C-alpha positions as CSV (number, residue, x, y, z in Angstrom):
1,M,6.0,-12.7,21.6
2,N,6.4,-8.8,21.0
3,V,7.3,-8.2,17.5
4,L,8.8,-4.8,16.0
5,G,8.3,-4.1,12.1
6,I,10.2,-1.4,10.4
7,D,9.1,0.0,6.7
8,T,10.8,2.9,5.3
9,S,9.1,3.8,2.0
10,N,9.0,6.4,-0.2
11,Y,5.9,8.1,1.4
12,T,6.1,7.2,5.3
13,T,8.6,6.4,7.9
14,S,6.9,3.5,9.9
15,V,7.4,1.5,13.0
16,A,4.8,-1.3,14.6
17,L,4.9,-3.4,17.5
18,Y,2.7,-6.7,17.2
19,N,1.9,-8.7,20.2
20,T,1.2,-12.1,19.2
21,E,-1.0,-13.2,22.5
22,T,-3.7,-10.1,22.3
23,K,-3.0,-9.8,18.4
24,E,-2.9,-6.1,18.9
25,I,-0.8,-3.6,17.1
26,V,0.8,-0.4,18.1
27,Q,2.3,2.0,15.4
28,E,4.2,5.0,14.9
29,K,4.1,6.8,11.4
30,K,4.9,9.9,9.6
31,L,4.8,11.1,6.3
32,L,8.0,12.0,4.5
33,P,7.8,15.9,3.7
34,V,7.0,17.3,0.4
35,K,7.3,20.7,-0.3
36,K,3.8,22.2,-2.0
37,G,3.4,21.6,-5.6
38,E,5.8,18.9,-5.9
39,K,4.9,15.3,-7.2
40,G,7.3,13.6,-4.3
41,L,10.9,13.0,-3.1
42,R,14.0,12.3,-4.8
43,Q,15.5,8.8,-3.1
44,S,18.0,10.9,-1.7
45,D,15.8,13.3,0.1
46,A,14.0,10.3,1.2
47,V,16.9,8.6,2.5
48,F,17.6,11.9,4.6
49,H,14.3,12.3,6.0
50,H,13.9,8.7,7.0
51,T,17.4,9.1,8.9
52,V,15.9,11.7,10.6
53,Q,12.2,10.6,11.3
54,L,13.0,6.8,12.3
55,P,14.7,7.5,15.5
56,E,12.1,9.8,16.7
57,R,9.3,7.1,15.5
58,V,10.8,4.4,17.3
59,K,11.1,6.8,20.4
60,A,7.6,7.7,20.4
61,L,6.9,3.9,20.1
62,F,8.5,2.8,22.9
63,Q,7.2,5.3,25.1
64,K,4.0,3.5,24.9
65,T,5.4,0.3,26.2
66,D,8.5,-1.2,28.0
67,V,8.7,-4.1,26.2
68,I,11.8,-5.5,24.3
69,P,11.1,-7.1,21.1
70,D,11.7,-10.7,20.7
71,C,12.2,-10.4,16.7
72,I,12.4,-7.6,14.2
73,G,11.8,-7.3,10.4
74,A,12.0,-4.9,8.1
75,S,11.1,-4.0,4.3
76,A,14.2,-4.4,2.7
77,Y,12.8,-3.8,-1.0
78,P,9.9,-2.8,-3.2
79,R,9.0,-6.4,-4.5
80,R,10.3,-9.9,-4.0
81,M,11.9,-10.0,-7.2
82,E,15.4,-9.7,-8.8
83,G,16.6,-6.1,-9.5
84,S,13.7,-4.5,-7.3
85,Y,15.6,-2.1,-5.2
86,M,14.9,1.6,-3.7
87,P,17.6,3.1,-1.5
88,C,14.8,4.3,0.9
89,F,14.2,0.7,2.3
90,L,17.9,0.4,3.2
91,V,17.4,2.9,6.1
92,G,14.8,0.9,7.8
93,A,16.6,-2.5,7.1
94,G,20.2,-1.4,8.5
95,F,18.2,0.0,11.7
96,A,16.6,-3.4,11.9
97,K,20.1,-5.4,11.6
98,S,21.8,-3.2,14.0
99,V,18.9,-3.8,16.4
100,S,18.9,-7.6,15.6
101,D,22.7,-7.7,16.5
102,I,22.5,-5.7,19.7
103,F,19.8,-7.4,21.3
104,K,20.9,-10.8,19.8
105,I,17.3,-11.2,18.3
106,P,16.6,-12.8,15.1
107,Y,16.1,-10.8,12.0
108,F,13.7,-11.1,8.9
109,E,13.1,-9.1,5.5
110,F,10.4,-8.9,3.3
111,S,9.3,-7.0,0.5
112,H,7.3,-3.5,0.9
113,Q,4.8,-5.4,-1.4
114,E,4.1,-8.3,1.0
115,G,4.0,-6.1,3.8
116,H,0.9,-4.2,2.4
117,V,-0.8,-7.5,1.7
118,A,-0.1,-9.1,5.3
119,A,-1.5,-5.5,6.7
120,A,-4.5,-5.8,4.5
121,L,-4.9,-9.3,5.6
122,Y,-4.8,-8.6,9.4
123,S,-7.1,-5.6,9.4
124,A,-9.6,-7.5,7.4
125,K,-9.2,-10.4,10.0
126,R,-8.4,-12.7,7.1
127,L,-5.0,-13.9,7.9
128,D,-6.6,-17.5,7.4
129,L,-6.3,-16.8,3.7
130,L,-2.6,-17.3,3.8
131,K,-3.5,-21.1,3.6
132,E,-5.1,-20.9,0.1
133,P,-4.7,-18.8,-3.0
134,F,-6.5,-15.7,-3.5
135,L,-6.1,-12.4,-5.7
136,A,-4.6,-8.8,-4.3
137,F,-4.6,-5.7,-5.7
138,H,-1.7,-3.7,-4.3
139,L,-2.5,0.1,-5.5
140,S,-0.4,2.7,-4.6
141,G,1.7,5.6,-5.9
142,G,4.3,3.3,-7.2
143,T,2.3,-0.1,-8.0
144,T,-0.9,-0.9,-9.6
145,D,-0.4,-4.7,-9.2
146,A,-2.9,-7.5,-9.6
147,L,-1.2,-10.6,-8.2
148,L,-2.1,-14.1,-7.2
149,V,-0.9,-14.9,-3.7
150,T,-0.3,-18.6,-2.9
151,P,0.9,-20.5,0.2
152,D,4.8,-20.6,0.4
153,E,7.0,-22.7,2.8
154,T,10.0,-20.4,2.6
155,H,8.5,-16.8,2.4
156,I,5.1,-17.1,4.2
157,F,3.5,-16.7,0.7
158,N,4.4,-16.3,-2.9
159,V,3.2,-13.6,-5.5
160,M,2.7,-13.9,-8.8
161,L,2.2,-10.7,-11.0
162,L,-1.2,-11.2,-13.1
163,A,-1.7,-7.7,-14.6
164,K,-0.5,-4.3,-14.1
165,S,-0.6,-0.7,-15.2
166,L,1.2,-0.2,-18.5
167,D,2.0,3.6,-17.8
168,L,0.9,5.5,-14.7
169,K,0.1,3.8,-11.7
170,A,-3.3,4.6,-9.9
171,G,-1.4,6.4,-7.1
172,Q,0.4,8.7,-9.6
173,L,-2.3,9.7,-11.2
174,I,-4.4,10.4,-8.3
175,D,-1.6,12.7,-6.9
176,R,-0.9,14.5,-10.7
177,V,-4.4,15.3,-10.9
178,G,-4.7,16.4,-7.1
179,L,-1.8,19.0,-7.9
180,M,-4.0,20.3,-11.0
181,L,-6.6,21.0,-8.5
182,D,-4.2,22.6,-6.0
183,L,-4.2,19.8,-3.3
184,Q,-1.1,19.0,-1.2
185,F,1.0,15.8,-2.0
186,P,0.3,12.8,-1.4
187,C,-3.5,14.0,-2.5
188,G,-5.5,10.8,-2.1
189,P,-7.6,12.0,1.2
190,A,-8.0,15.5,-0.3
191,L,-9.1,14.4,-3.5
192,Q,-11.4,11.8,-2.1
193,E,-13.2,14.5,0.0
194,L,-13.5,16.8,-3.2
195,A,-15.1,14.1,-5.1
196,F,-17.7,13.5,-2.5
197,K,-18.8,17.1,-3.2
198,S,-19.8,16.3,-6.8
199,E,-23.3,15.6,-8.1
200,K,-22.3,14.1,-11.3
201,T,-21.9,10.3,-12.2
202,Y,-19.5,9.3,-14.7
203,K,-19.7,6.0,-17.2
204,I,-15.9,5.4,-17.9
205,K,-14.9,2.9,-20.5
206,P,-11.6,2.0,-19.5
207,T,-8.6,1.4,-21.4
208,I,-7.6,-2.5,-21.4
209,K,-4.8,-4.3,-22.9
210,D,-4.8,-8.1,-22.2
211,G,-5.9,-7.7,-18.5
212,D,-3.8,-4.8,-18.0
213,C,-4.6,-1.2,-17.5
214,C,-3.6,2.5,-19.2
215,L,-4.2,5.3,-16.8
216,S,-2.2,8.3,-18.3
217,G,-5.2,9.1,-20.8
218,V,-7.0,9.9,-17.6
219,E,-4.4,12.5,-16.9
220,N,-5.0,14.1,-20.0
221,Q,-8.7,14.0,-20.1
222,C,-8.8,15.5,-16.4
223,A,-6.4,18.5,-17.7
224,K,-8.8,19.3,-20.5
225,L,-11.8,19.2,-17.9
226,L,-10.1,21.7,-15.9
227,K,-9.3,23.9,-19.0
228,D,-12.7,23.8,-20.2
229,G,-14.1,25.0,-16.9
230,T,-15.6,21.8,-15.2
231,A,-16.0,22.2,-11.8
232,R,-12.9,21.0,-9.6
233,E,-15.1,18.3,-7.3
234,D,-16.3,17.1,-10.8
235,V,-12.6,16.8,-12.1
236,A,-11.9,14.6,-8.9
237,S,-14.8,12.5,-9.4
238,F,-14.1,11.8,-13.0
239,C,-10.4,10.7,-11.7
240,L,-11.7,8.5,-9.1
241,S,-14.2,6.7,-11.3
242,S,-11.8,6.4,-14.0
243,V,-9.6,4.5,-11.5
244,I,-12.1,2.2,-9.9
245,S,-13.4,1.3,-13.8
246,A,-10.0,0.3,-14.5
247,V,-9.5,-1.9,-11.6
248,D,-12.7,-3.6,-12.0
249,A,-12.1,-4.3,-15.8
250,M,-8.9,-5.7,-14.3
251,V,-11.1,-7.7,-11.6
252,A,-13.2,-9.1,-14.8
253,S,-9.9,-10.1,-16.5
254,L,-8.9,-12.0,-13.6
255,Y,-11.9,-14.1,-12.8
256,E,-11.8,-15.2,-16.5
257,G,-8.7,-17.5,-15.5
258,H,-9.1,-17.7,-11.5
259,P,-13.0,-17.5,-11.0
260,G,-14.2,-17.3,-7.6
261,L,-11.3,-16.3,-5.6
262,P,-11.4,-14.3,-2.8
263,I,-10.0,-10.7,-3.6
264,L,-8.0,-8.2,-1.1
265,F,-7.3,-5.1,-2.1
266,S,-4.2,-2.9,-0.4
267,G,-2.3,0.1,-0.9
268,G,-2.9,3.4,-0.2
269,V,-5.5,4.0,-3.0
270,A,-7.3,0.9,-1.9
271,S,-8.3,3.0,1.3
272,N,-10.5,5.3,-0.8
273,A,-14.1,5.1,0.5
274,Q,-15.6,5.6,-3.2
275,M,-13.7,2.4,-4.5
276,Q,-14.5,0.4,-1.2
277,A,-18.3,1.0,-1.5
278,Y,-18.3,0.2,-5.3
279,F,-16.4,-3.4,-5.2
280,K,-18.2,-4.3,-1.8
281,A,-21.6,-3.8,-3.5
282,K,-20.6,-5.5,-6.8
283,Y,-18.8,-8.5,-5.4
284,D,-19.2,-10.9,-2.3
285,D,-15.6,-12.1,-1.3
286,V,-13.8,-8.9,-1.3
287,Y,-11.5,-7.5,1.6
288,F,-10.2,-3.9,2.1
289,A,-7.8,-2.8,5.1
290,E,-9.0,-0.1,7.4
291,P,-7.3,3.4,6.0
292,M,-4.7,3.1,8.6
293,F,-3.7,-0.2,7.7
294,S,-3.8,0.6,3.9
295,A,-1.5,3.2,3.3
296,D,2.4,2.5,3.8
297,N,3.1,1.3,7.4
298,A,5.2,-1.5,9.3
299,A,2.2,-3.5,10.8
300,G,2.1,-6.2,7.8
301,I,6.1,-6.3,8.5
302,A,5.5,-7.0,12.0
303,V,2.8,-9.6,11.5
304,L,5.2,-11.3,8.8
305,T,7.9,-11.4,11.2
306,A,6.0,-13.0,13.6
307,L,4.6,-15.8,11.2
308,M,8.2,-16.5,10.4
309,K,9.8,-16.8,13.5
310,E,6.7,-18.9,14.7
311,R,7.9,-21.3,12.0
312,T,11.3,-21.6,13.7
313,L,9.9,-22.5,17.1
């Protein structure tokens, strides 16, 4: 089968084509434009930009191939839970439903979070984990969630929220500190490069409450460091070290109730090289996606759509 996935998040317009025989994914994506100095987009602006960018990305994708999709899927909401809603996802879901009706092909919808988990599993070559329970972190601008993932006959897998950030999300913190340092939003890649220039090592004591983390204090600490004349690269290093320490403390808490389960990291923040090096060195059974499959993309949606279609055959 050739399976088309669509994801219109608050960061990126993304389309992906998954070939179930070769297991190859071809994708086209484009960040939503954010003016310099701004922290993100209003939903109305995100919807507008997706409306412009989605046809462009679809055209670019199908200039690479002449196949007709056998089925199509989209991320229709942030999480699979009651009340989870963001207008930006309606652009992709509405487009996918129209393509389904025009070509008379099946349409399936998923949450953006499910797409992140599936993309990370695909990239790590561990789709086999869908047959057993595992732990997953979804670390992004809108989410710092620790999840228990279990097989599910209806939705491929089920996620249960075990822990979260009680205030700022990891990606929010990184972007806010990045803007302090005059970096362009989204700031993750540039903050990583800046932190690589630092020669300082920070020992962080994270704020953890019953397994949940708190990150707002880190923003204040970074602002104070910068005001006191700390080098920009050292502030960047302190910020990323703080995120890593908080996530590590969450892992320790999760292992108390779920010892030994594999851990999957997904979301744009999880593409950070320092984070990957730290957790791969400390734990044996941890998995990360390649950067192109960590940040918002439609690849996981295409994979999940293929799995759902296969269940109907």
